[in-house]
Backbone as CSV, one residue per row, in Angstrom:
resi,resn,N_x,N_y,N_z,CA_x,CA_y,CA_z,C_x,C_y,C_z
1,MET,-107.251,-20.861,-43.036,-108.290,-19.891,-43.404,-109.540,-20.138,-42.570
2,SER,-110.136,-19.068,-42.110,-111.366,-19.171,-41.340,-112.428,-18.315,-42.016
3,ALA,-113.526,-18.937,-42.409,-114.551,-18.233,-43.186,-115.081,-16.973,-42.505
4,PRO,-115.454,-17.008,-41.216,-116.042,-15.818,-40.590,-115.077,-14.648,-40.487
5,SER,-113.765,-14.921,-40.418,-112.799,-13.834,-40.207,-112.240,-13.300,-41.526
6,THR,-112.742,-13.764,-42.654,-112.303,-13.258,-43.953,-113.520,-12.759,-44.720
7,PRO,-114.058,-11.601,-44.308,-115.306,-11.102,-44.903,-115.159,-10.774,-46.387
8,ARG,-116.195,-11.096,-47.145,-116.277,-10.744,-48.556,-117.705,-10.269,-48.814
9,MET,-117.928,-9.708,-50.003,-119.264,-9.233,-50.335,-120.214,-10.426,-50.464
10,ASN,-121.256,-10.441,-49.632,-122.242,-11.513,-49.661,-123.463,-11.027,-50.436
11,LYS,-123.729,-11.669,-51.554,-124.792,-11.208,-52.444,-126.164,-11.786,-52.096
12,THR,-126.240,-12.575,-51.018,-127.533,-13.180,-50.661,-128.349,-12.318,-49.713
13,SER,-127.777,-11.247,-49.203,-128.460,-10.410,-48.224,-129.584,-9.605,-48.871
14,THR,-130.811,-9.781,-48.378,-131.945,-9.001,-48.903,-131.913,-7.551,-48.418
15,VAL,-131.276,-7.328,-47.269,-131.167,-5.961,-46.751,-130.323,-5.107,-47.694
16,MET,-129.299,-5.724,-48.287,-128.403,-4.993,-49.193,-129.039,-4.779,-50.567
17,HIS,-130.070,-5.565,-50.893,-130.656,-5.479,-52.237,-132.188,-5.420,-52.142
18,PRO,-132.730,-4.343,-51.609,-134.194,-4.241,-51.436,-134.964,-4.311,-52.747
19,ASN,-134.394,-3.784,-53.842,-135.089,-3.827,-55.131,-135.220,-5.256,-55.641
20,LEU,-134.156,-6.020,-55.475,-134.197,-7.418,-55.904,-135.174,-8.214,-55.041
21,LEU,-135.257,-7.872,-53.758,-136.214,-8.544,-52.874,-137.640,-8.269,-53.343
22,LYS,-137.904,-7.014,-53.742,-139.244,-6.652,-54.223,-139.589,-7.451,-55.480
23,GLU,-138.636,-7.566,-56.391,-138.867,-8.328,-57.616,-139.116,-9.802,-57.307
24,MET,-138.381,-10.333,-56.338,-138.503,-11.746,-56.001,-139.871,-12.044,-55.404
25,THR,-140.354,-11.148,-54.537,-141.660,-11.378,-53.907,-142.812,-11.146,-54.881
26,GLU,-142.583,-10.340,-55.923,-143.619,-10.111,-56.930,-143.693,-11.251,-57.941
27,ALA,-142.616,-11.999,-58.075,-142.523,-13.039,-59.100,-143.644,-14.085,-59.018
28,PRO,-144.035,-14.568,-57.823,-145.098,-15.587,-57.779,-146.418,-15.139,-58.388
29,SER,-146.723,-13.833,-58.255,-147.980,-13.354,-58.846,-147.848,-13.191,-60.358
30,LEU,-146.643,-12.905,-60.840,-146.427,-12.750,-62.280,-146.303,-14.096,-62.980
31,PHE,-145.770,-15.072,-62.247,-145.565,-16.403,-62.831,-146.198,-17.453,-61.916
32,PRO,-147.517,-17.565,-61.930,-148.210,-18.526,-61.061,-147.934,-19.964,-61.524
33,PRO,-148.233,-20.941,-60.675,-148.040,-22.349,-61.050,-148.836,-22.683,-62.309
34,ASN,-148.275,-23.508,-63.179,-148.958,-23.852,-64.431,-149.741,-25.157,-64.313
35,SER,-149.901,-25.665,-63.083,-150.717,-26.855,-62.881,-151.463,-26.714,-61.555
36,ALA,-152.622,-27.374,-61.482,-153.428,-27.295,-60.261,-152.846,-28.202,-59.183
37,GLY,-153.210,-27.908,-57.921,-152.773,-28.775,-56.833,-151.981,-28.030,-55.784
38,ASP,-151.766,-28.703,-54.653,-151.003,-28.129,-53.554,-150.151,-29.230,-52.928
39,GLU,-149.680,-28.992,-51.694,-148.807,-29.985,-51.055,-149.509,-31.312,-50.817
40,LEU,-150.849,-31.294,-50.670,-151.586,-32.543,-50.484,-151.572,-33.383,-51.754
41,THR,-151.580,-32.704,-52.899,-151.500,-33.415,-54.170,-150.144,-34.086,-54.311
42,ILE,-149.110,-33.376,-53.904,-147.753,-33.935,-53.957,-147.674,-35.175,-53.072
43,ALA,-148.255,-35.082,-51.878,-148.243,-36.214,-50.959,-148.979,-37.405,-51.550
44,SER,-150.053,-37.136,-52.255,-150.831,-38.205,-52.880,-150.030,-38.901,-53.971
45,VAL,-149.319,-38.113,-54.762,-148.480,-38.696,-55.816,-147.374,-39.545,-55.200
46,ARG,-146.755,-39.027,-54.142,-145.695,-39.779,-53.476,-146.226,-41.087,-52.896
47,GLU,-147.455,-41.039,-52.391,-148.039,-42.252,-51.815,-148.196,-43.333,-52.885
48,ARG,-148.607,-42.923,-54.096,-148.752,-43.899,-55.179,-147.407,-44.511,-55.536
49,TYR,-146.365,-43.683,-55.565,-145.032,-44.199,-55.843,-144.598,-45.189,-54.759
50,MET,-144.927,-44.881,-53.503,-144.572,-45.768,-52.391,-145.263,-47.119,-52.524
51,GLN,-146.518,-47.108,-52.959,-147.272,-48.348,-53.096,-146.759,-49.205,-54.253
52,GLU,-146.290,-48.535,-55.300,-145.842,-49.252,-56.491,-144.344,-49.574,-56.469
53,GLY,-143.614,-48.862,-55.636,-142.158,-48.988,-55.654,-141.644,-50.263,-55.021
54,GLU,-140.433,-50.632,-55.427,-139.739,-51.773,-54.845,-139.079,-51.343,-53.531
55,PRO,-138.824,-52.281,-52.613,-138.119,-51.927,-51.371,-136.666,-51.541,-51.647
56,VAL,-136.047,-50.885,-50.678,-134.647,-50.490,-50.813,-133.778,-51.717,-50.555
57,GLY,-133.506,-52.482,-51.577,-132.620,-53.632,-51.448,-133.212,-54.763,-50.619
58,SER,-132.357,-55.693,-50.263,-132.774,-56.852,-49.472,-131.566,-57.407,-48.733
59,VAL,-131.839,-58.139,-47.665,-130.766,-58.809,-46.925,-130.577,-60.180,-47.560
60,PRO,-129.383,-60.475,-48.079,-129.180,-61.765,-48.746,-129.295,-62.929,-47.768
61,LEU,-129.913,-63.984,-48.224,-129.993,-65.192,-47.406,-128.610,-65.815,-47.299
62,PRO,-128.271,-66.359,-46.129,-126.955,-66.990,-45.966,-126.837,-68.234,-46.836
63,LEU,-125.733,-68.347,-47.547,-125.536,-69.483,-48.447,-124.535,-70.494,-47.909
64,THR,-123.755,-70.080,-46.907,-122.780,-71.011,-46.341,-123.476,-71.902,-45.315
65,PRO,-122.944,-73.119,-45.074,-123.538,-74.000,-44.066,-123.652,-73.331,-42.698
66,LYS,-122.613,-72.555,-42.321,-122.642,-71.884,-41.023,-123.759,-70.847,-40.981
67,GLY,-123.906,-70.109,-42.078,-124.944,-69.093,-42.124,-126.330,-69.693,-42.047
68,MET,-126.536,-70.792,-42.769,-127.838,-71.457,-42.741,-128.137,-72.018,-41.357
69,LEU,-127.087,-72.508,-40.668,-127.266,-73.025,-39.316,-127.663,-71.912,-38.359
70,GLU,-127.006,-70.759,-38.470,-127.337,-69.616,-37.617,-128.786,-69.173,-37.836
71,SER,-129.208,-69.147,-39.111,-130.584,-68.759,-39.411,-131.573,-69.752,-38.829
72,ALA,-131.251,-71.030,-38.956,-132.147,-72.068,-38.432,-132.268,-71.965,-36.919
73,LYS,-131.135,-71.736,-36.246,-131.147,-71.593,-34.787,-132.006,-70.402,-34.376
74,GLY,-131.900,-69.310,-35.133,-132.677,-68.123,-34.808,-134.163,-68.356,-34.976
75,LEU,-134.531,-69.034,-36.059,-135.944,-69.292,-36.310,-136.546,-70.205,-35.249
76,ILE,-135.755,-71.160,-34.779,-136.233,-72.048,-33.715,-136.575,-71.243,-32.463
77,LYS,-135.796,-70.195,-32.216,-136.024,-69.342,-31.042,-136.998,-68.194,-31.339
78,ALA,-137.653,-68.267,-32.498,-138.582,-67.204,-32.922,-137.863,-65.864,-33.078
79,GLN,-136.600,-65.908,-33.504,-135.824,-64.700,-33.740,-135.747,-64.419,-35.243
80,GLN,-135.337,-63.208,-35.574,-135.169,-62.811,-36.965,-133.705,-62.409,-37.186
81,PRO,-132.830,-63.377,-37.436,-131.399,-63.072,-37.565,-131.067,-62.125,-38.709
82,LEU,-131.940,-62.046,-39.727,-131.661,-61.151,-40.846,-131.728,-59.681,-40.423
83,VAL,-132.484,-59.385,-39.366,-132.529,-58.009,-38.861,-131.150,-57.611,-38.326
84,PHE,-130.525,-58.517,-37.604,-129.182,-58.283,-37.076,-128.191,-58.103,-38.225
85,MET,-128.318,-58.951,-39.258,-127.423,-58.853,-40.406,-127.595,-57.509,-41.116
86,ASP,-128.829,-57.038,-41.187,-129.096,-55.749,-41.815,-128.412,-54.617,-41.044
87,LYS,-128.507,-54.657,-39.709,-127.887,-53.610,-38.887,-126.364,-53.710,-38.913
88,LEU,-125.843,-54.930,-39.050,-124.394,-55.082,-39.209,-123.952,-54.453,-40.532
89,GLY,-124.750,-54.668,-41.581,-124.437,-54.044,-42.861,-124.466,-52.532,-42.777
90,GLU,-125.401,-52.008,-42.003,-125.495,-50.561,-41.800,-124.238,-50.011,-41.138
91,ARG,-123.792,-50.678,-40.072,-122.595,-50.210,-39.379,-121.355,-50.342,-40.244
92,LEU,-121.295,-51.416,-41.014,-120.145,-51.586,-41.909,-120.074,-50.427,-42.897
93,ALA,-121.211,-50.067,-43.474,-121.247,-48.965,-44.440,-120.878,-47.643,-43.781
94,PHE,-121.395,-47.412,-42.568,-121.140,-46.128,-41.923,-119.702,-46.022,-41.424
95,GLU,-119.163,-47.116,-40.900,-117.768,-47.078,-40.439,-116.816,-46.910,-41.621
96,ARG,-117.185,-47.472,-42.756,-116.376,-47.267,-43.963,-116.419,-45.786,-44.355
97,SER,-117.611,-45.193,-44.273,-117.733,-43.764,-44.554,-116.952,-42.938,-43.534
98,GLY,-116.993,-43.381,-42.256,-116.257,-42.683,-41.207,-114.762,-42.697,-41.455
99,THR,-114.256,-43.811,-41.969,-112.830,-43.898,-42.298,-112.476,-42.893,-43.383
100,ARG,-113.317,-42.818,-44.399,-113.054,-41.860,-45.485,-113.178,-40.424,-44.995
101,LEU,-114.122,-40.183,-44.090,-114.273,-38.841,-43.525,-113.000,-38.409,-42.814
102,TYR,-112.480,-39.294,-41.968,-111.273,-38.938,-41.219,-110.049,-38.823,-42.123
103,GLN,-110.004,-39.595,-43.205,-108.913,-39.438,-44.167,-108.939,-38.041,-44.779
104,ALA,-110.136,-37.626,-45.201,-110.272,-36.296,-45.801,-110.027,-35.194,-44.775
105,PHE,-110.523,-35.403,-43.550,-110.351,-34.395,-42.501,-108.888,-34.259,-42.108
106,LEU,-108.180,-35.373,-42.050,-106.748,-35.332,-41.728,-106.002,-34.498,-42.755
107,GLY,-106.325,-34.695,-44.029,-105.680,-33.902,-45.070,-105.976,-32.425,-44.930
108,LYS,-107.205,-32.104,-44.524,-107.599,-30.708,-44.341,-106.811,-30.065,-43.194
109,VAL,-106.695,-30.789,-42.088,-105.963,-30.268,-40.927,-104.489,-30.055,-41.276
110,MET,-103.900,-31.004,-41.975,-102.480,-30.903,-42.339,-102.247,-29.769,-43.329
111,ALA,-103.211,-29.535,-44.217,-103.052,-28.486,-45.226,-103.145,-27.093,-44.613
112,GLU,-104.048,-26.907,-43.652,-104.229,-25.587,-43.049,-103.138,-25.252,-42.043
113,GLY,-102.611,-26.236,-41.380,-101.495,-26.005,-40.475,-101.877,-25.383,-39.153
114,ALA,-102.421,-24.173,-39.189,-102.713,-23.436,-37.961,-103.600,-24.195,-36.969
115,PRO,-104.673,-24.852,-37.423,-105.548,-25.540,-36.460,-104.874,-26.670,-35.699
116,GLN,-103.650,-27.087,-36.121,-102.972,-28.185,-35.442,-102.655,-27.850,-33.987
117,GLN,-102.642,-26.554,-33.668,-102.447,-26.166,-32.267,-103.648,-26.588,-31.434
118,VAL,-104.809,-26.647,-32.047,-106.040,-27.052,-31.369,-106.363,-28.512,-31.657
119,ILE,-106.103,-28.948,-32.888,-106.425,-30.308,-33.322,-105.128,-31.043,-33.651
120,PRO,-104.569,-31.785,-32.721,-103.322,-32.512,-32.981,-103.495,-33.552,-34.083
121,VAL,-102.572,-33.572,-35.020,-102.629,-34.518,-36.134,-102.651,-35.950,-35.624
122,GLN,-101.899,-36.218,-34.537,-101.836,-37.587,-34.012,-103.212,-38.074,-33.562
123,MET,-104.025,-37.181,-32.995,-105.351,-37.568,-32.515,-106.281,-37.886,-33.687
124,VAL,-106.165,-37.114,-34.759,-106.976,-37.384,-35.945,-106.540,-38.699,-36.570
125,GLN,-105.221,-38.923,-36.625,-104.694,-40.166,-37.186,-105.151,-41.370,-36.366
126,GLN,-105.172,-41.232,-35.051,-105.625,-42.323,-34.190,-107.093,-42.652,-34.454
127,ALA,-107.917,-41.622,-34.574,-109.342,-41.833,-34.852,-109.526,-42.523,-36.197
128,LEU,-108.725,-42.114,-37.194,-108.783,-42.733,-38.514,-108.472,-44.229,-38.424
129,GLU,-107.423,-44.567,-37.700,-107.035,-45.977,-37.566,-108.097,-46.784,-36.825
130,GLU,-108.717,-46.178,-35.827,-109.761,-46.889,-35.072,-111.004,-47.106,-35.929
131,GLU,-111.347,-46.122,-36.747,-112.485,-46.297,-37.650,-112.220,-47.454,-38.616
132,ALA,-110.996,-47.529,-39.109,-110.639,-48.618,-40.029,-110.720,-49.972,-39.327
133,ARG,-110.326,-50.015,-38.055,-110.429,-51.275,-37.299,-111.882,-51.667,-37.081
134,HIS,-112.748,-50.686,-36.901,-114.172,-50.983,-36.732,-114.743,-51.620,-37.999
135,VAL,-114.273,-51.144,-39.150,-114.710,-51.736,-40.419,-114.372,-53.220,-40.452
136,MET,-113.132,-53.548,-40.106,-112.706,-54.942,-40.149,-113.422,-55.772,-39.085
137,MET,-113.721,-55.169,-37.945,-114.434,-55.872,-36.879,-115.823,-56.302,-37.356
138,ILE,-116.545,-55.367,-37.978,-117.886,-55.683,-38.471,-117.803,-56.662,-39.642
139,HIS,-116.826,-56.472,-40.497,-116.594,-57.386,-41.628,-116.431,-58.812,-41.117
140,ASP,-115.592,-58.986,-40.092,-115.356,-60.319,-39.533,-116.609,-60.866,-38.851
141,ALA,-117.378,-59.997,-38.186,-118.594,-60.442,-37.498,-119.601,-60.996,-38.504
142,ILE,-119.737,-60.317,-39.636,-120.659,-60.790,-40.669,-120.208,-62.146,-41.200
143,GLU,-118.911,-62.294,-41.423,-118.393,-63.570,-41.917,-118.595,-64.684,-40.904
144,ARG,-118.430,-64.373,-39.621,-118.614,-65.390,-38.586,-120.048,-65.886,-38.523
145,LEU,-120.977,-65.044,-38.945,-122.382,-65.438,-38.973,-122.759,-66.106,-40.296
146,GLY,-121.769,-66.266,-41.162,-122.031,-66.899,-42.448,-122.586,-65.969,-43.492
147,GLY,-122.467,-64.669,-43.264,-122.971,-63.687,-44.215,-121.910,-63.217,-45.186
148,ASP,-122.313,-62.332,-46.080,-121.417,-61.793,-47.107,-121.203,-60.306,-46.847
149,PRO,-120.016,-59.911,-46.373,-119.761,-58.491,-46.065,-119.828,-57.578,-47.287
150,SER,-119.714,-58.152,-48.479,-119.744,-57.312,-49.681,-121.158,-56.943,-50.093
151,ALA,-122.162,-57.615,-49.521,-123.553,-57.341,-49.881,-124.020,-56.032,-49.244
152,VAL,-124.737,-55.224,-50.022,-125.300,-53.969,-49.515,-126.717,-54.253,-49.026
153,THR,-126.916,-54.209,-47.725,-128.243,-54.457,-47.155,-129.084,-53.174,-47.244
154,PRO,-130.391,-53.264,-47.021,-131.229,-52.048,-47.091,-130.750,-50.933,-46.156
155,ALA,-130.458,-51.282,-44.902,-130.006,-50.263,-43.953,-128.669,-49.670,-44.377
156,ALA,-127.804,-50.497,-44.975,-126.511,-50.012,-45.463,-126.706,-49.035,-46.612
157,ASP,-127.651,-49.342,-47.478,-127.946,-48.466,-48.611,-128.435,-47.107,-48.118
158,VAL,-129.361,-47.130,-47.164,-129.938,-45.886,-46.648,-128.878,-45.035,-45.955
159,ILE,-128.077,-45.648,-45.087,-127.070,-44.864,-44.356,-125.973,-44.374,-45.292
160,GLY,-125.730,-45.118,-46.367,-124.747,-44.676,-47.344,-125.187,-43.395,-48.041
161,VAL,-126.464,-43.347,-48.407,-127.009,-42.137,-49.037,-127.013,-40.976,-48.040
162,ALA,-127.424,-41.274,-46.800,-127.513,-40.221,-45.777,-126.157,-39.596,-45.473
163,SER,-125.090,-40.382,-45.562,-123.762,-39.883,-45.195,-123.022,-39.232,-46.363
164,MET,-123.598,-39.278,-47.557,-122.924,-38.687,-48.714,-122.656,-37.202,-48.530
165,GLY,-123.633,-36.500,-47.944,-123.472,-35.061,-47.752,-122.321,-34.717,-46.818
166,LEU,-122.102,-35.563,-45.814,-121.009,-35.326,-44.872,-119.663,-35.357,-45.597
167,PHE,-119.486,-36.371,-46.439,-118.216,-36.490,-47.167,-118.046,-35.342,-48.158
168,GLN,-119.153,-34.900,-48.759,-119.061,-33.783,-49.698,-118.571,-32.514,-49.005
169,VAL,-119.015,-32.319,-47.746,-118.563,-31.144,-46.993,-117.065,-31.216,-46.724
170,VAL,-116.605,-32.362,-46.230,-115.207,-32.483,-45.815,-114.257,-32.517,-47.014
171,SER,-114.694,-33.064,-48.129,-113.815,-33.173,-49.300,-113.848,-31.929,-50.183
172,ASP,-114.766,-31.015,-49.916,-114.859,-29.786,-50.709,-113.618,-28.934,-50.465
173,PRO,-112.869,-28.569,-51.497,-111.647,-27.777,-51.298,-111.898,-26.387,-50.730
174,ARG,-113.144,-25.916,-50.778,-113.461,-24.577,-50.275,-113.713,-24.551,-48.783
175,THR,-114.054,-25.684,-48.192,-114.418,-25.692,-46.776,-113.185,-25.639,-45.880
176,THR,-113.354,-24.978,-44.743,-112.275,-24.861,-43.772,-112.390,-25.970,-42.726
177,VAL,-111.382,-26.088,-41.891,-111.387,-27.107,-40.847,-112.587,-26.945,-39.930
178,ASP,-112.852,-25.697,-39.506,-113.980,-25.495,-38.589,-115.311,-25.812,-39.249
179,GLN,-115.447,-25.578,-40.553,-116.671,-25.944,-41.254,-116.795,-27.470,-41.370
180,CYS,-115.675,-28.125,-41.594,-115.673,-29.593,-41.682,-116.049,-30.227,-40.346
181,LEU,-115.720,-29.558,-39.260,-116.032,-30.110,-37.940,-117.537,-30.282,-37.741
182,CYS,-118.338,-29.482,-38.423,-119.795,-29.636,-38.342,-120.188,-31.017,-38.861
183,ALA,-119.593,-31.418,-39.985,-119.871,-32.743,-40.552,-119.307,-33.846,-39.662
184,MET,-118.116,-33.633,-39.110,-117.504,-34.641,-38.243,-118.340,-34.853,-36.981
185,LEU,-118.882,-33.755,-36.443,-119.717,-33.858,-35.239,-121.007,-34.619,-35.543
186,THR,-121.597,-34.339,-36.685,-122.808,-35.062,-37.088,-122.543,-36.559,-37.176
187,ALA,-121.426,-36.928,-37.800,-121.076,-38.342,-37.955,-120.855,-39.007,-36.604
188,GLU,-120.159,-38.322,-35.700,-119.866,-38.919,-34.397,-121.127,-39.049,-33.541
189,LEU,-122.048,-38.120,-33.671,-123.307,-38.232,-32.924,-124.105,-39.446,-33.390
190,VAL,-124.149,-39.669,-34.698,-124.837,-40.848,-35.237,-124.137,-42.119,-34.761
191,ASP,-122.811,-42.123,-34.832,-122.037,-43.290,-34.405,-122.319,-43.640,-32.947
192,ASN,-122.321,-42.622,-32.100,-122.499,-42.869,-30.667,-123.910,-43.316,-30.318
193,ASP,-124.870,-43.046,-31.179,-126.230,-43.513,-30.950,-126.478,-44.886,-31.569
194,SER,-125.643,-45.280,-32.518,-125.873,-46.527,-33.256,-125.227,-47.748,-32.607
195,TRP,-124.055,-47.593,-32.043,-123.363,-48.736,-31.442,-124.130,-49.357,-30.282
196,PRO,-124.747,-48.581,-29.380,-125.482,-49.207,-28.273,-126.595,-50.148,-28.742
197,LEU,-127.297,-49.784,-29.813,-128.346,-50.668,-30.325,-127.748,-51.956,-30.865
198,LEU,-126.618,-51.849,-31.559,-125.977,-53.049,-32.097,-125.513,-53.960,-30.966
199,ILE,-125.002,-53.362,-29.891,-124.582,-54.142,-28.718,-125.784,-54.845,-28.098
200,LYS,-126.881,-54.112,-27.977,-128.097,-54.680,-27.397,-128.629,-55.830,-28.254
201,LEU,-128.596,-55.662,-29.572,-129.029,-56.710,-30.486,-128.148,-57.954,-30.345
202,ALA,-126.835,-57.743,-30.312,-125.908,-58.875,-30.199,-126.151,-59.652,-28.911
203,GLU,-126.327,-58.934,-27.818,-126.586,-59.599,-26.532,-127.920,-60.337,-26.563
204,GLY,-128.946,-59.696,-27.128,-130.271,-60.298,-27.158,-130.354,-61.533,-28.029
205,LEU,-129.455,-61.645,-29.015,-129.449,-62.802,-29.907,-128.402,-63.838,-29.498
206,GLY,-127.751,-63.595,-28.363,-126.808,-64.581,-27.840,-125.390,-64.478,-28.353
207,HIS,-125.041,-63.364,-29.025,-123.677,-63.197,-29.547,-122.883,-62.307,-28.582
208,ARG,-122.598,-62.836,-27.421,-121.961,-62.031,-26.375,-120.523,-61.656,-26.715
209,ASP,-119.839,-62.500,-27.477,-118.472,-62.161,-27.877,-118.472,-60.921,-28.769
210,MET,-119.459,-60.851,-29.673,-119.569,-59.673,-30.535,-119.945,-58.439,-29.723
211,ALA,-120.833,-58.621,-28.758,-121.253,-57.495,-27.919,-120.050,-56.893,-27.207
212,THR,-119.134,-57.746,-26.758,-117.918,-57.267,-26.083,-117.045,-56.470,-27.045
213,GLU,-116.883,-56.970,-28.278,-116.088,-56.267,-29.274,-116.719,-54.920,-29.621
214,PHE,-118.034,-54.920,-29.767,-118.731,-53.688,-30.131,-118.662,-52.657,-29.001
215,THR,-118.585,-53.126,-27.756,-118.469,-52.211,-26.623,-117.140,-51.460,-26.679
216,THR,-116.098,-52.154,-27.110,-114.796,-51.495,-27.284,-114.877,-50.418,-28.360
217,ALA,-115.583,-50.738,-29.459,-115.759,-49.752,-30.526,-116.531,-48.535,-30.016
218,LEU,-117.562,-48.771,-29.197,-118.341,-47.666,-28.641,-117.466,-46.769,-27.770
219,GLN,-116.582,-47.362,-27.003,-115.679,-46.578,-26.162,-114.772,-45.695,-27.023
220,ASN,-114.307,-46.224,-28.155,-113.523,-45.417,-29.092,-114.350,-44.240,-29.602
221,GLU,-115.597,-44.536,-29.985,-116.447,-43.495,-30.554,-116.807,-42.424,-29.526
222,GLU,-116.973,-42.824,-28.279,-117.253,-41.846,-27.224,-116.087,-40.874,-27.081
223,ARG,-114.874,-41.393,-27.203,-113.687,-40.529,-27.136,-113.621,-39.624,-28.364
224,HIS,-113.937,-40.169,-29.529,-113.954,-39.353,-30.751,-114.930,-38.184,-30.598
225,LEU,-116.105,-38.462,-30.053,-117.122,-37.422,-29.903,-116.648,-36.323,-28.959
226,ILE,-116.029,-36.720,-27.849,-115.497,-35.732,-26.895,-114.460,-34.849,-27.582
227,ASN,-113.564,-35.484,-28.355,-112.520,-34.730,-29.055,-113.120,-33.729,-30.035
228,VAL,-114.060,-34.190,-30.852,-114.651,-33.310,-31.868,-115.406,-32.158,-31.206
229,ARG,-116.134,-32.449,-30.146,-116.837,-31.381,-29.424,-115.846,-30.343,-28.893
230,ASN,-114.747,-30.808,-28.341,-113.730,-29.888,-27.822,-113.115,-29.059,-28.938
231,TRP,-112.875,-29.677,-30.091,-112.294,-28.950,-31.219,-113.259,-27.883,-31.736
232,VAL,-114.517,-28.230,-31.839,-115.527,-27.260,-32.292,-115.551,-26.058,-31.355
233,SER,-115.583,-26.328,-30.057,-115.650,-25.251,-29.068,-114.397,-24.386,-29.109
234,ALA,-113.241,-25.031,-29.112,-111.983,-24.287,-29.051,-111.793,-23.396,-30.275
235,LEU,-112.035,-23.943,-31.472,-111.842,-23.151,-32.684,-112.838,-21.999,-32.776
236,THR,-114.090,-22.251,-32.390,-115.107,-21.212,-32.468,-114.796,-20.070,-31.503
237,MET,-114.433,-20.430,-30.279,-114.109,-19.398,-29.285,-112.869,-18.606,-29.715
238,GLU,-111.909,-19.298,-30.284,-110.677,-18.631,-30.729,-110.968,-17.656,-31.862
239,GLN,-111.785,-18.067,-32.840,-112.128,-17.210,-33.960,-112.907,-15.972,-33.512
240,ALA,-113.775,-16.164,-32.521,-114.612,-15.067,-32.046,-113.842,-14.135,-31.106
241,GLY,-112.660,-14.556,-30.690,-111.918,-13.756,-29.721,-112.598,-13.713,-28.372
242,ALA,-113.357,-14.766,-28.072,-114.114,-14.798,-26.831,-113.254,-15.351,-25.704
243,ASP,-113.636,-14.999,-24.477,-112.949,-15.477,-23.285,-113.264,-16.950,-23.093
244,ARG,-112.285,-17.816,-23.243,-112.487,-19.268,-23.169,-112.638,-19.760,-21.747
245,ARG,-112.448,-18.882,-20.769,-112.621,-19.315,-19.377,-114.085,-19.602,-19.093
C-alpha cells in the first residue's frame, strides 16, 4: 500500500471547509486566554524549573579495579574518562534502538511484498545483523573500560527519548514502507554523524583498538545510509510515475 496513490477524503483541508476555517479563526477572540502572560512568561517559568531541576541521570563511577585504574590514568593526564563513558552509553542506546528499528522495518517490508523489488529483504536483514553487532561491540568496549553496560548514562537517556518517535513511526500498523523510510533515514543520518566523534574521542584518549573497531561500524553505517537514500528515491520516483533517468 502506498499512501499518496490511495486517495481518501482528507478532512484537514481548510479550502474544503471555509466555514469551519472562519469559526476556527474567530475562536481566539471568543475564548481569550484565562491568564496573563506571553511566551516570555513561559520562558521564565521554564528557567525556574531548569534552575531547580535535577540533571538527566549521571555517569556511574567505575567500581571494578580495572575501571578505577582507567579513571586514575585519565585524571593523571588531565582527561575526563567519564565523558567517553557517557558517549559510549549514548551509542549503545542508539544502536539498540537501531536494531529494533530494523526488526520492525524488516517485518514491514516482508508484509507489503511489493517493495521487495526495490528493497531486497537480504539487505535489510544484513543491516539488522550489523546493528546488533554494533550493540555488542559497544557493550564489550564499556566492559573493557571497567564500566557497566546496563547503566543508563545521561546521553543514553536523552538519545533514547529522542529516538522513541522513530520507532513509533515504523511500528505503527498504519504506516507504509515508504513512510517508514523517513524514520530510517533520520536514524541513519544521526548514526553517520555520531560514529566519527566516538572514533575521535577513542583516539584522543589513547584507545586506538576501539577506534579501529568503531571505524568498521562507521563503514557499515555509511553503507546503510546509501541504501536507505536509494530506497527513498526509488520508491518515491516509482510512486510518482516520474522518469528515473
